[in-house]
N, CA, C and O atoms as CSV, one atom per row, in Angstrom:
chain,resi,resn,atom,element,x,y,z
A,1,MET,N,N,2.136,1.957,3.829
A,1,MET,CA,C,2.332,1.899,2.401
A,1,MET,C,C,1.037,2.212,1.650
A,1,MET,O,O,1.069,2.850,0.598
A,2,LEU,N,N,-0.084,1.772,2.180
A,2,LEU,CA,C,-1.346,2.086,1.518
A,2,LEU,C,C,-1.570,3.589,1.449
A,2,LEU,O,O,-2.097,4.099,0.460
A,3,ARG,N,N,-1.171,4.298,2.498
A,3,ARG,CA,C,-1.332,5.755,2.482
A,3,ARG,C,C,-0.503,6.374,1.374
A,3,ARG,O,O,-0.945,7.323,0.725
A,4,ASP,N,N,0.688,5.854,1.149
A,4,ASP,CA,C,1.527,6.386,0.079
A,4,ASP,C,C,0.825,6.284,-1.271
A,4,ASP,O,O,0.957,7.167,-2.118
A,5,ILE,N,N,0.093,5.222,-1.459
A,5,ILE,CA,C,-0.562,4.969,-2.743
A,5,ILE,C,C,-1.896,5.703,-2.858
A,5,ILE,O,O,-2.178,6.309,-3.891
A,6,TYR,N,N,-2.711,5.655,-1.819
A,6,TYR,CA,C,-4.098,6.107,-1.915
A,6,TYR,C,C,-4.434,7.375,-1.135
A,6,TYR,O,O,-5.590,7.799,-1.131
A,7,GLU,N,N,-3.464,7.983,-0.484
A,7,GLU,CA,C,-3.756,9.115,0.398
A,7,GLU,C,C,-4.523,10.237,-0.303
A,7,GLU,O,O,-5.399,10.860,0.297
A,8,SER,N,N,-4.202,10.492,-1.548
A,8,SER,CA,C,-4.866,11.598,-2.249
A,8,SER,C,C,-6.360,11.350,-2.448
A,8,SER,O,O,-7.101,12.282,-2.762
A,9,LEU,N,N,-6.811,10.115,-2.270
A,9,LEU,CA,C,-8.234,9.806,-2.403
A,9,LEU,C,C,-9.017,10.086,-1.122
A,9,LEU,O,O,-10.247,10.133,-1.138
A,10,LEU,N,N,-8.303,10.271,-0.018
A,10,LEU,CA,C,-8.969,10.525,1.262
A,10,LEU,C,C,-9.443,11.971,1.345
A,10,LEU,O,O,-8.815,12.865,0.779
A,11,PRO,N,N,-10.553,12.204,2.051
A,11,PRO,CA,C,-10.983,13.579,2.312
A,11,PRO,C,C,-9.904,14.309,3.121
A,11,PRO,O,O,-9.147,13.670,3.852
A,12,PRO,N,N,-9.826,15.635,2.998
A,12,PRO,CA,C,-8.767,16.400,3.681
A,12,PRO,C,C,-8.661,16.129,5.180
A,12,PRO,O,O,-7.550,16.005,5.695
A,13,ARG,N,N,-9.773,16.034,5.886
A,13,ARG,CA,C,-9.730,15.825,7.335
A,13,ARG,C,C,-9.137,14.456,7.665
A,13,ARG,O,O,-8.339,14.336,8.595
A,14,GLN,N,N,-9.519,13.428,6.913
A,14,GLN,CA,C,-8.954,12.095,7.148
A,14,GLN,C,C,-7.459,12.077,6.843
A,14,GLN,O,O,-6.686,11.429,7.550
A,15,ARG,N,N,-7.050,12.793,5.784
A,15,ARG,CA,C,-5.617,12.893,5.472
A,15,ARG,C,C,-4.864,13.529,6.630
A,15,ARG,O,O,-3.788,13.074,7.018
A,16,GLN,N,N,-5.452,14.590,7.173
A,16,GLN,CA,C,-4.818,15.308,8.271
A,16,GLN,C,C,-4.700,14.418,9.510
A,16,GLN,O,O,-3.644,14.355,10.140
A,17,VAL,N,N,-5.779,13.742,9.849
A,17,VAL,CA,C,-5.768,12.846,11.009
A,17,VAL,C,C,-4.766,11.709,10.791
A,17,VAL,O,O,-4.016,11.362,11.704
A,18,ALA,N,N,-4.749,11.134,9.602
A,18,ALA,CA,C,-3.817,10.044,9.305
A,18,ALA,C,C,-2.371,10.517,9.419
A,18,ALA,O,O,-1.522,9.804,9.954
A,19,TYR,N,N,-2.094,11.711,8.921
A,19,TYR,CA,C,-0.739,12.255,9.024
A,19,TYR,C,C,-0.322,12.398,10.487
A,19,TYR,O,O,0.767,11.980,10.879
A,20,LEU,N,N,-1.194,12.987,11.275
A,20,LEU,CA,C,-0.870,13.201,12.684
A,20,LEU,C,C,-0.712,11.879,13.441
A,20,LEU,O,O,0.155,11.753,14.306
A,21,LYS,N,N,-1.547,10.908,13.114
A,21,LYS,CA,C,-1.509,9.613,13.809
A,21,LYS,C,C,-0.301,8.777,13.380
A,21,LYS,O,O,0.432,8.263,14.225
A,22,PHE,N,N,-0.096,8.645,12.081
A,22,PHE,CA,C,0.897,7.697,11.585
A,22,PHE,C,C,2.269,8.314,11.315
A,22,PHE,O,O,3.284,7.638,11.482
A,23,ASP,N,N,2.323,9.566,10.906
A,23,ASP,CA,C,3.613,10.203,10.636
A,23,ASP,C,C,4.165,10.922,11.863
A,23,ASP,O,O,5.351,10.819,12.176
A,24,GLU,N,N,3.294,11.645,12.549
A,24,GLU,CA,C,3.729,12.379,13.739
A,24,GLU,C,C,3.641,11.524,15.004
A,24,GLU,O,O,4.166,11.902,16.051
A,25,ASP,N,N,2.976,10.374,14.901
A,25,ASP,CA,C,2.836,9.422,16.015
A,25,ASP,C,C,2.192,10.056,17.249
A,25,ASP,O,O,2.591,9.787,18.382
A,26,LEU,N,N,1.191,10.901,17.007
A,26,LEU,CA,C,0.474,11.528,18.113
A,26,LEU,C,C,-0.604,10.586,18.634
A,26,LEU,O,O,-1.114,9.745,17.894
A,27,SER,N,N,-0.942,10.731,19.890
A,27,SER,CA,C,-2.033,9.947,20.473
A,27,SER,C,C,-3.361,10.532,19.996
A,27,SER,O,O,-3.411,11.644,19.468
A,28,LEU,N,N,-4.428,9.770,20.188
A,28,LEU,CA,C,-5.755,10.267,19.820
A,28,LEU,C,C,-6.082,11.541,20.591
A,28,LEU,O,O,-6.667,12.469,20.033
A,29,SER,N,N,-5.714,11.591,21.855
A,29,SER,CA,C,-5.970,12.788,22.671
A,29,SER,C,C,-5.229,13.997,22.120
A,29,SER,O,O,-5.785,15.092,22.047
A,30,GLU,N,N,-3.971,13.797,21.732
A,30,GLU,CA,C,-3.184,14.904,21.182
A,30,GLU,C,C,-3.755,15.398,19.858
A,30,GLU,O,O,-3.805,16.601,19.600
A,31,ILE,N,N,-4.182,14.462,19.028
A,31,ILE,CA,C,-4.774,14.836,17.738
A,31,ILE,C,C,-6.081,15.578,17.968
A,31,ILE,O,O,-6.330,16.618,17.358
A,32,ALA,N,N,-6.911,15.044,18.847
A,32,ALA,CA,C,-8.201,15.674,19.147
A,32,ALA,C,C,-7.998,17.100,19.646
A,32,ALA,O,O,-8.706,18.016,19.226
A,33,GLN,N,N,-7.052,17.280,20.523
A,33,GLN,CA,C,-6.779,18.615,21.063
A,33,GLN,C,C,-6.286,19.551,19.959
A,33,GLN,O,O,-6.724,20.699,19.874
A,34,ARG,N,N,-5.388,19.070,19.126
A,34,ARG,CA,C,-4.829,19.898,18.060
A,34,ARG,C,C,-5.888,20.314,17.044
A,34,ARG,O,O,-5.859,21.436,16.538
A,35,LEU,N,N,-6.825,19.407,16.745
A,35,LEU,CA,C,-7.836,19.687,15.724
A,35,LEU,C,C,-9.136,20.231,16.299
A,35,LEU,O,O,-10.035,20.616,15.552
A,36,GLY,N,N,-9.239,20.264,17.609
A,36,GLY,CA,C,-10.455,20.775,18.232
A,36,GLY,C,C,-11.649,19.862,18.055
A,36,GLY,O,O,-12.777,20.322,17.879
A,37,ILE,N,N,-11.394,18.559,18.101
A,37,ILE,CA,C,-12.477,17.578,18.001
A,37,ILE,C,C,-12.397,16.668,19.222
A,37,ILE,O,O,-11.426,16.706,19.978
A,38,SER,N,N,-13.433,15.849,19.403
A,38,SER,CA,C,-13.422,14.930,20.541
A,38,SER,C,C,-12.468,13.767,20.259
A,38,SER,O,O,-12.126,13.484,19.111
A,39,LYS,N,N,-12.056,13.114,21.325
A,39,LYS,CA,C,-11.204,11.935,21.180
A,39,LYS,C,C,-11.942,10.853,20.396
A,39,LYS,O,O,-11.347,10.160,19.571
A,40,GLN,N,N,-13.248,10.711,20.659
A,40,GLN,CA,C,-14.055,9.725,19.937
A,40,GLN,C,C,-14.136,10.079,18.454
A,40,GLN,O,O,-14.050,9.202,17.594
A,41,GLY,N,N,-14.301,11.375,18.162
A,41,GLY,CA,C,-14.336,11.809,16.763
A,41,GLY,C,C,-13.022,11.519,16.056
A,41,GLY,O,O,-13.000,11.147,14.883
A,42,CYS,N,N,-11.943,11.691,16.777
A,42,CYS,CA,C,-10.619,11.394,16.234
A,42,CYS,C,C,-10.477,9.892,15.971
A,42,CYS,O,O,-9.998,9.485,14.913
A,43,ASP,N,N,-10.891,9.087,16.926
A,43,ASP,CA,C,-10.835,7.635,16.768
A,43,ASP,C,C,-11.673,7.193,15.573
A,43,ASP,O,O,-11.245,6.346,14.789
A,44,ASP,N,N,-12.859,7.762,15.436
A,44,ASP,CA,C,-13.723,7.444,14.294
A,44,ASP,C,C,-13.041,7.808,12.976
A,44,ASP,O,O,-13.107,7.049,12.009
A,45,ALA,N,N,-12.389,8.966,12.940
A,45,ALA,CA,C,-11.712,9.408,11.717
A,45,ALA,C,C,-10.571,8.461,11.347
A,45,ALA,O,O,-10.385,8.147,10.171
A,46,VAL,N,N,-9.812,8.008,12.335
A,46,VAL,CA,C,-8.722,7.064,12.072
A,46,VAL,C,C,-9.290,5.755,11.537
A,46,VAL,O,O,-8.766,5.196,10.573
A,47,ARG,N,N,-10.353,5.270,12.155
A,47,ARG,CA,C,-10.972,4.012,11.704
A,47,ARG,C,C,-11.523,4.143,10.278
A,47,ARG,O,O,-11.355,3.239,9.460
A,48,ARG,N,N,-12.177,5.262,9.985
A,48,ARG,CA,C,-12.697,5.483,8.627
A,48,ARG,C,C,-11.559,5.548,7.610
A,48,ARG,O,O,-11.675,5.034,6.498
A,49,CYS,N,N,-10.478,6.178,8.003
A,49,CYS,CA,C,-9.313,6.285,7.128
A,49,CYS,C,C,-8.758,4.902,6.794
A,49,CYS,O,O,-8.543,4.583,5.624
A,50,VAL,N,N,-8.531,4.097,7.801
A,50,VAL,CA,C,-7.989,2.750,7.594
A,50,VAL,C,C,-8.951,1.920,6.750
A,50,VAL,O,O,-8.530,1.214,5.833
A,51,LYS,N,N,-10.231,2.006,7.058
A,51,LYS,CA,C,-11.236,1.260,6.294
A,51,LYS,C,C,-11.236,1.692,4.830
A,51,LYS,O,O,-11.318,0.851,3.934
A,52,ALA,N,N,-11.144,2.990,4.587
A,52,ALA,CA,C,-11.130,3.501,3.215
A,52,ALA,C,C,-9.887,3.021,2.467
A,52,ALA,O,O,-9.983,2.595,1.316
A,53,LEU,N,N,-8.725,3.087,3.111
A,53,LEU,CA,C,-7.488,2.658,2.459
A,53,LEU,C,C,-7.537,1.177,2.098
A,53,LEU,O,O,-7.122,0.786,1.007
A,54,LEU,N,N,-8.040,0.360,3.007
A,54,LEU,CA,C,-8.162,-1.075,2.724
A,54,LEU,C,C,-9.155,-1.329,1.596
A,54,LEU,O,O,-8.948,-2.212,0.764
A,55,SER,N,N,-10.226,-0.556,1.574
A,55,SER,CA,C,-11.222,-0.689,0.515
A,55,SER,C,C,-10.634,-0.306,-0.846
A,55,SER,O,O,-10.878,-0.982,-1.845
A,56,TYR,N,N,-9.859,0.778,-0.878
A,56,TYR,CA,C,-9.217,1.191,-2.134
A,56,TYR,C,C,-8.291,0.094,-2.645
A,56,TYR,O,O,-8.294,-0.222,-3.834
A,57,GLU,N,N,-7.499,-0.484,-1.747
A,57,GLU,CA,C,-6.575,-1.535,-2.165
A,57,GLU,C,C,-7.343,-2.763,-2.638
A,57,GLU,O,O,-6.957,-3.396,-3.621
A,58,ASP,N,N,-8.424,-3.102,-1.945
A,58,ASP,CA,C,-9.232,-4.252,-2.340
A,58,ASP,C,C,-9.790,-4.066,-3.747
A,58,ASP,O,O,-9.824,-5.012,-4.534
A,59,LYS,N,N,-10.223,-2.860,-4.060
A,59,LYS,CA,C,-10.831,-2.593,-5.368
A,59,LYS,C,C,-9.805,-2.355,-6.467
A,59,LYS,O,O,-10.006,-2.787,-7.602
A,60,LEU,N,N,-8.700,-1.670,-6.144
A,60,LEU,CA,C,-7.749,-1.257,-7.172
A,60,LEU,C,C,-6.497,-2.128,-7.250
A,60,LEU,O,O,-5.952,-2.330,-8.335
A,61,GLY,N,N,-6.044,-2.639,-6.127
A,61,GLY,CA,C,-4.936,-3.585,-6.104
A,61,GLY,C,C,-3.567,-3.053,-6.491
A,61,GLY,O,O,-2.725,-3.823,-6.954
A,62,PHE,N,N,-3.319,-1.765,-6.316
A,62,PHE,CA,C,-2.024,-1.209,-6.716
A,62,PHE,C,C,-0.869,-1.745,-5.875
A,62,PHE,O,O,0.221,-1.967,-6.402
A,63,ARG,N,N,-1.087,-1.955,-4.586
A,63,ARG,CA,C,-0.010,-2.458,-3.734
A,63,ARG,C,C,0.424,-3.844,-4.195
A,63,ARG,O,O,1.618,-4.144,-4.224
A,64,LYS,N,N,-0.531,-4.684,-4.552
A,64,LYS,CA,C,-0.208,-6.031,-5.026
A,64,LYS,C,C,0.572,-5.962,-6.339
A,64,LYS,O,O,1.534,-6.703,-6.540
A,65,ARG,N,N,0.149,-5.067,-7.225
A,65,ARG,CA,C,0.866,-4.924,-8.493
A,65,ARG,C,C,2.281,-4.386,-8.269
A,65,ARG,O,O,3.226,-4.811,-8.934
A,66,LEU,N,N,2.418,-3.460,-7.342
A,66,LEU,CA,C,3.739,-2.932,-7.017
A,66,LEU,C,C,4.642,-4.041,-6.480
A,66,LEU,O,O,5.830,-4.081,-6.801
A,67,ALA,N,N,4.095,-4.929,-5.676
A,67,ALA,CA,C,4.875,-6.059,-5.161
A,67,ALA,C,C,5.345,-6.955,-6.306
A,67,ALA,O,O,6.469,-7.456,-6.275
A,68,HIS,N,N,4.499,-7.160,-7.312
A,68,HIS,CA,C,4.889,-7.945,-8.484
A,68,HIS,C,C,6.051,-7.270,-9.214
A,68,HIS,O,O,7.019,-7.927,-9.599
A,69,ILE,N,N,5.948,-5.978,-9.397
A,69,ILE,CA,C,7.003,-5.243,-10.099
A,69,ILE,C,C,8.315,-5.335,-9.326
A,69,ILE,O,O,9.373,-5.557,-9.914
A,70,GLU,N,N,8.244,-5.164,-8.013
A,70,GLU,CA,C,9.454,-5.273,-7.191
A,70,GLU,C,C,10.068,-6.666,-7.299
A,70,GLU,O,O,11.290,-6.808,-7.349
A,71,GLN,N,N,9.221,-7.688,-7.337
A,71,GLN,CA,C,9.722,-9.054,-7.479
A,71,GLN,C,C,10.396,-9.231,-8.841
A,71,GLN,O,O,11.451,-9.859,-8.930
A,72,ALA,N,N,9.800,-8.687,-9.895
A,72,ALA,CA,C,10.391,-8.792,-11.231
A,72,ALA,C,C,11.746,-8.094,-11.284
A,72,ALA,O,O,12.679,-8.596,-11.910
A,73,VAL,N,N,11.860,-6.947,-10.635
A,73,VAL,CA,C,13.139,-6.227,-10.591
A,73,VAL,C,C,14.193,-7.071,-9.872
A,73,VAL,O,O,15.328,-7.176,-10.339
A,74,GLU,N,N,13.824,-7.669,-8.746
A,74,GLU,CA,C,14.769,-8.524,-8.012
A,74,GLU,C,C,15.239,-9.692,-8.878
A,74,GLU,O,O,16.423,-10.028,-8.895
A,75,LEU,N,N,14.304,-10.302,-9.592
A,75,LEU,CA,C,14.681,-11.404,-10.474
A,75,LEU,C,C,15.604,-10.919,-11.583
A,75,LEU,O,O,16.593,-11.577,-11.903
A,76,ALA,N,N,15.284,-9.774,-12.166
A,76,ALA,CA,C,16.114,-9.228,-13.242
A,76,ALA,C,C,17.526,-8.936,-12.746
A,76,ALA,O,O,18.500,-9.144,-13.470
A,77,GLU,N,N,17.632,-8.460,-11.525
A,77,GLU,CA,C,18.951,-8.154,-10.964
A,77,GLU,C,C,19.769,-9.410,-10.678
A,77,GLU,O,O,20.989,-9.333,-10.534
A,78,SER,N,N,19.115,-10.554,-10.596
A,78,SER,CA,C,19.838,-11.797,-10.308
A,78,SER,C,C,20.198,-12.584,-11.571
A,78,SER,O,O,20.716,-13.697,-11.484
A,79,ILE,N,N,19.925,-12.009,-12.732
A,79,ILE,CA,C,20.237,-12.695,-13.989
A,79,ILE,C,C,21.753,-12.756,-14.181
A,79,ILE,O,O,22.474,-11.788,-13.939
A,80,ASN,N,N,22.203,-13.924,-14.622
A,80,ASN,CA,C,23.604,-14.072,-15.029
A,80,ASN,C,C,23.638,-14.949,-16.272
A,80,ASN,O,O,22.597,-15.383,-16.765
A,81,GLU,N,N,24.837,-15.206,-16.773
A,81,GLU,CA,C,24.954,-15.943,-18.035
A,81,GLU,C,C,24.495,-17.394,-17.917
A,81,GLU,O,O,24.239,-18.046,-18.930
A,82,HIS,N,N,24.389,-17.899,-16.707
A,82,HIS,CA,C,23.998,-19.299,-16.526
A,82,HIS,C,C,22.492,-19.486,-16.318
A,82,HIS,O,O,21.952,-20.545,-16.638
A,83,ASN,N,N,21.823,-18.480,-15.793
A,83,ASN,CA,C,20.404,-18.662,-15.455
A,83,ASN,C,C,19.460,-17.762,-16.244
A,83,ASN,O,O,18.277,-17.691,-15.912
A,84,TRP,N,N,19.932,-17.086,-17.257
A,84,TRP,CA,C,19.114,-16.067,-17.909
A,84,TRP,C,C,17.831,-16.622,-18.510
A,84,TRP,O,O,16.808,-15.937,-18.498
A,85,ARG,N,N,17.856,-17.836,-19.033
A,85,ARG,CA,C,16.627,-18.401,-19.620
A,85,ARG,C,C,15.567,-18.632,-18.531
A,85,ARG,O,O,14.401,-18.269,-18.685
A,86,GLU,N,N,16.006,-19.242,-17.439
A,86,GLU,CA,C,15.083,-19.495,-16.330
A,86,GLU,C,C,14.555,-18.174,-15.754
A,86,GLU,O,O,13.360,-18.044,-15.488
A,87,MET,N,N,15.438,-17.211,-15.567
A,87,MET,CA,C,15.037,-15.918,-14.999
A,87,MET,C,C,14.082,-15.181,-15.931
A,87,MET,O,O,13.125,-14.551,-15.479
A,88,LYS,N,N,14.344,-15.263,-17.226
A,88,LYS,CA,C,13.447,-14.622,-18.194
A,88,LYS,C,C,12.039,-15.188,-18.039
A,88,LYS,O,O,11.061,-14.441,-18.021
A,89,GLN,N,N,11.942,-16.506,-17.929
A,89,GLN,CA,C,10.636,-17.152,-17.787
A,89,GLN,C,C,9.953,-16.733,-16.489
A,89,GLN,O,O,8.756,-16.445,-16.479
A,90,ARG,N,N,10.710,-16.701,-15.396
A,90,ARG,CA,C,10.134,-16.316,-14.100
A,90,ARG,C,C,9.680,-14.859,-14.111
A,90,ARG,O,O,8.623,-14.529,-13.573
A,91,ILE,N,N,10.473,-13.998,-14.718
A,91,ILE,CA,C,10.098,-12.579,-14.797
A,91,ILE,C,C,8.821,-12.415,-15.606
A,91,ILE,O,O,7.926,-11.668,-15.213
A,92,LEU,N,N,8.734,-13.110,-16.731
A,92,LEU,CA,C,7.520,-13.033,-17.550
A,92,LEU,C,C,6.301,-13.526,-16.779
A,92,LEU,O,O,5.224,-12.941,-16.893
A,93,GLU,N,N,6.452,-14.588,-16.001
A,93,GLU,CA,C,5.336,-15.091,-15.193
A,93,GLU,C,C,4.881,-14.051,-14.174
A,93,GLU,O,O,3.683,-13.829,-13.998
A,94,VAL,N,N,5.834,-13.420,-13.511
A,94,VAL,CA,C,5.504,-12.403,-12.511
A,94,VAL,C,C,4.798,-11.222,-13.169
A,94,VAL,O,O,3.790,-10.734,-12.657
A,95,LEU,N,N,5.324,-10.765,-14.299
A,95,LEU,CA,C,4.720,-9.610,-14.976
A,95,LEU,C,C,3.337,-9.934,-15.532
A,95,LEU,O,O,2.439,-9.094,-15.486
A,96,ARG,N,N,3.162,-11.137,-16.053
A,96,ARG,CA,C,1.830,-11.527,-16.542
A,96,ARG,C,C,0.830,-11.594,-15.390
A,96,ARG,O,O,-0.326,-11.198,-15.534
A,97,SER,N,N,1.284,-12.093,-14.266
A,97,SER,CA,C,0.419,-12.145,-13.094
A,97,SER,C,C,0.054,-10.738,-12.633
A,97,SER,O,O,-1.094,-10.479,-12.273
A,98,ALA,N,N,1.022,-9.835,-12.644
A,98,ALA,CA,C,0.749,-8.439,-12.268
A,98,ALA,C,C,-0.248,-7.818,-13.228
A,98,ALA,O,O,-1.155,-7.094,-12.817
A,99,GLN,N,N,-0.076,-8.103,-14.497
A,99,GLN,CA,C,-0.980,-7.568,-15.512
A,99,GLN,C,C,-2.403,-8.067,-15.282
A,99,GLN,O,O,-3.369,-7.330,-15.476
A,100,ALA,N,N,-2.520,-9.331,-14.867
A,100,ALA,CA,C,-3.840,-9.920,-14.628
A,100,ALA,C,C,-4.380,-9.584,-13.245
A,100,ALA,O,O,-5.560,-9.799,-12.968
A,101,GLY,N,N,-3.513,-9.053,-12.371
A,101,GLY,CA,C,-3.946,-8.719,-11.017
A,101,GLY,C,C,-3.989,-9.908,-10.091
A,101,GLY,O,O,-4.567,-9.825,-9.008
A,102,GLY,N,N,-3.386,-11.024,-10.494
A,102,GLY,CA,C,-3.418,-12.238,-9.683
A,102,GLY,C,C,-2.168,-12.437,-8.878
A,102,GLY,O,O,-1.336,-11.539,-8.752
A,103,GLU,N,N,-2.042,-13.640,-8.328
A,103,GLU,CA,C,-0.897,-13.989,-7.507
A,103,GLU,C,C,0.034,-14.901,-8.279
A,103,GLU,O,O,-0.391,-15.657,-9.152
A,104,THR,N,N,1.312,-14.817,-7.942
A,104,THR,CA,C,2.296,-15.712,-8.529
A,104,THR,C,C,2.361,-16.978,-7.699
A,104,THR,O,O,1.745,-17.064,-6.637
A,105,GLY,N,N,3.099,-17.948,-8.175
A,105,GLY,CA,C,3.310,-19.171,-7.417
A,105,GLY,C,C,4.059,-18.917,-6.121
A,105,GLY,O,O,4.006,-19.732,-5.200
A,106,ASP,N,N,4.758,-17.788,-6.044
A,106,ASP,CA,C,5.511,-17.433,-4.838
A,106,ASP,C,C,4.624,-16.791,-3.787
A,106,ASP,O,O,5.112,-16.434,-2.714
A,107,GLY,N,N,3.326,-16.633,-4.065
A,107,GLY,CA,C,2.408,-16.054,-3.099
A,107,GLY,C,C,2.314,-14.548,-3.140
A,107,GLY,O,O,1.662,-13.940,-2.291
A,108,VAL,N,N,2.955,-13.942,-4.114
A,108,VAL,CA,C,2.909,-12.475,-4.212
A,108,VAL,C,C,1.719,-12.065,-5.042
A,108,VAL,O,O,1.493,-10.873,-5.250
Protein backbone atom coordinates (compact mmCIF):
# COMPACT_ATOMS: atom_id res chain seq x y z
CA MET A 1 0.00 0.00 0.00
CA LEU A 2 2.85 2.39 0.69
CA ARG A 3 4.06 1.89 -2.87
CA ASP A 4 0.65 2.88 -4.18
CA ILE A 5 0.91 6.17 -2.33
CA TYR A 6 4.60 7.06 -2.58
CA GLU A 7 5.98 5.14 -5.56
CA SER A 8 6.32 8.24 -7.73
CA LEU A 9 8.79 9.65 -5.19
CA LEU A 10 11.21 6.75 -5.68
CA PRO A 11 14.09 6.98 -8.16
CA PRO A 12 13.38 5.08 -11.42
CA ARG A 13 15.71 2.16 -10.60
CA GLN A 14 14.14 1.62 -7.17
CA ARG A 15 10.67 1.76 -8.75
CA GLN A 16 11.73 -0.85 -11.27
CA VAL A 17 13.24 -3.14 -8.63
CA ALA A 18 10.18 -2.73 -6.39
CA TYR A 19 7.85 -3.59 -9.27
CA LEU A 20 9.79 -6.72 -10.13
CA LYS A 21 10.06 -7.81 -6.49
CA PHE A 22 6.57 -7.04 -5.22
CA ASP A 23 4.33 -7.11 -8.31
CA GLU A 24 6.08 -9.73 -10.43
CA ASP A 25 7.22 -11.68 -7.33
CA LEU A 26 10.66 -12.33 -8.79
CA SER A 27 13.54 -13.53 -6.64
CA LEU A 28 16.56 -11.31 -6.07
CA SER A 29 18.56 -13.52 -8.44
CA GLU A 30 15.93 -13.17 -11.17
CA ILE A 31 15.78 -9.41 -10.75
CA ALA A 32 19.57 -9.11 -10.74
CA GLN A 33 19.82 -11.15 -13.92
CA ARG A 34 17.07 -9.17 -15.65
CA LEU A 35 18.61 -5.80 -14.74
CA GLY A 36 22.23 -6.81 -15.16
CA ILE A 37 23.20 -6.05 -11.57
CA SER A 38 24.56 -8.19 -8.75
CA LYS A 39 22.27 -10.01 -6.37
CA GLN A 40 23.72 -7.89 -3.55
CA GLY A 41 23.01 -4.71 -5.53
CA CYS A 42 19.45 -5.88 -6.02
CA ASP A 43 19.06 -6.64 -2.32
CA ASP A 44 20.43 -3.20 -1.46
CA ALA A 45 17.97 -1.56 -3.87
CA VAL A 46 15.02 -3.40 -2.30
CA ARG A 47 16.15 -2.40 1.20
CA ARG A 48 16.61 1.25 0.16
CA CYS A 49 13.18 1.21 -1.44
CA VAL A 50 11.46 -0.13 1.68
CA LYS A 51 13.39 2.29 3.89
CA ALA A 52 12.42 5.23 1.67
CA LEU A 53 8.73 4.25 1.61
CA LEU A 54 8.63 3.94 5.40
CA SER A 55 10.40 7.27 5.74
CA TYR A 56 7.89 8.97 3.42
CA GLU A 57 4.98 7.59 5.43
CA ASP A 58 6.63 8.62 8.70
CA LYS A 59 7.04 12.19 7.45
CA LEU A 60 3.85 12.62 5.41
CA GLY A 61 1.37 10.21 7.00
CA PHE A 62 -0.92 9.74 3.99
CA ARG A 63 -1.62 6.08 4.75
CA LYS A 64 -2.80 6.97 8.25
CA ARG A 65 -5.03 9.72 6.90
CA LEU A 66 -6.44 7.36 4.29
CA ALA A 67 -7.29 4.89 7.06
CA HIS A 68 -9.18 7.68 8.87
CA ILE A 69 -11.15 8.49 5.73
CA GLU A 70 -12.00 4.82 5.19
CA GLN A 71 -13.18 4.59 8.80
CA ALA A 72 -15.37 7.69 8.36
CA VAL A 73 -16.92 6.19 5.21
CA GLU A 74 -17.69 2.94 7.07
CA LEU A 75 -19.33 4.90 9.87
CA ALA A 76 -21.33 6.99 7.39
CA GLU A 77 -22.56 3.83 5.69
CA SER A 78 -23.83 2.49 9.02
CA ILE A 79 -26.00 5.53 9.77
CA ASN A 80 -29.69 4.88 10.29
CA GLU A 81 -32.60 6.81 11.77
CA HIS A 82 -31.83 5.53 15.26
CA ASN A 83 -28.09 6.18 15.51
CA TRP A 84 -27.49 9.20 13.28
CA ARG A 85 -26.59 11.57 16.13
CA GLU A 86 -24.03 9.18 17.59
CA MET A 87 -22.63 8.36 14.14
CA LYS A 88 -22.37 12.04 13.23
CA GLN A 89 -20.30 12.63 16.37
CA ARG A 90 -18.05 9.63 15.70
CA ILE A 91 -17.51 10.64 12.08
CA LEU A 92 -16.59 14.17 13.11
CA GLU A 93 -14.09 12.79 15.65
CA VAL A 94 -12.47 10.59 13.02
CA LEU A 95 -12.27 13.41 10.48
CA ARG A 96 -10.86 15.87 13.02
CA SER A 97 -8.24 13.32 13.98
CA ALA A 98 -7.36 12.81 10.31
CA GLN A 99 -7.10 16.55 9.85
CA ALA A 100 -4.73 16.76 12.83
CA GLY A 101 -2.78 13.68 11.71
CA GLY A 102 -3.42 11.91 15.01
CA GLU A 103 -5.03 8.70 16.13
CA THR A 104 -8.63 8.07 17.03
CA GLY A 105 -9.78 6.29 20.15
CA ASP A 106 -10.17 3.20 17.96
CA GLY A 107 -6.40 3.11 17.37
CA VAL A 108 -6.55 4.25 13.77
